Each structure stands twice: as C-alpha cells, then as structure tokens.
N, C-alpha and C positions, 0 to 999 in steps of 0.2 A: 658779186651779187649782194643785194641788200637783204639783211635778215630782219624782217619786219617784227618778228616776235622779240628779238633782242632789243630792238629800238623801243618797242612798246614797254618792255620790262624796265629799261633804263629811264624812260619817261615817267613811269609810275614811281620808280625809286626817287627820281628828282623831285617829283611833286610831293612825295611823303617827306623828303628831307626839308623842303621848303615849309611845309606845315609844321614840322617839328621845330624848325628854327623860329618860326613866328610864335609858336607857343612858348618857347624858351624866352624870347624877347619880351613877351607879354608878362611872364613871371618876373623877369628882371625889372621891368618898368613898374610893376606893382610893388615890388620890394623897395625900389628907390622912392616911390611915393610915400610908402609907410615910414621910411626912415626920415624923409623930409618933413613929415607931418606928425612927428612924435609929440605927444602932449606930456611934458615933464610933470611928474607928480601924480599921474593918473595910472601908472603901471602898478601891478601887484606882484610881489615876489612870493614864491611858494618854496618852502624848504622841506626836504624829506631827510629824515635821519634814520639810517639803517639801524634796526634793532629797537626802535622806539616802542613797537607794539609787543615786544617779547616779554615773557613772564620774568619777574625778578628772581635772581638766584636765592635759594634758601640757605642761610648760613647755619652750620651745625655747631 
C-alpha cells in the first residue's frame, strides 16, 4: 500500500534540499565573482591589538 503522507514528506524534504543547494550555489558563485574582480590596492586592513586601550601600569 502506498503511504501518501510519507511520499508528501519526502517530496517536501527533497524540495527543501534543492532550495538549500541552490542557495549554497549562489553563495559560491558570488564568492567566485568577488575573487575574480578584486581591485588590488583598494582594500583596507584593520589591525586590532589586544590591550591597546588598557591603562598603563604605574611604576613604584
């Protein structure tokens, strides 16, 4: 006997898996485009130094 509820659940899961795969593919394609279109010299680097904002130690 055919379990229609199980078939419906499997179909819903397959559709969701397809949507997830398409979203992941889109993310990868966007990342590839960004890498291929890097404009050298236009990036900014930010450095963070731990303890930079701490009060200096007082010498006795």
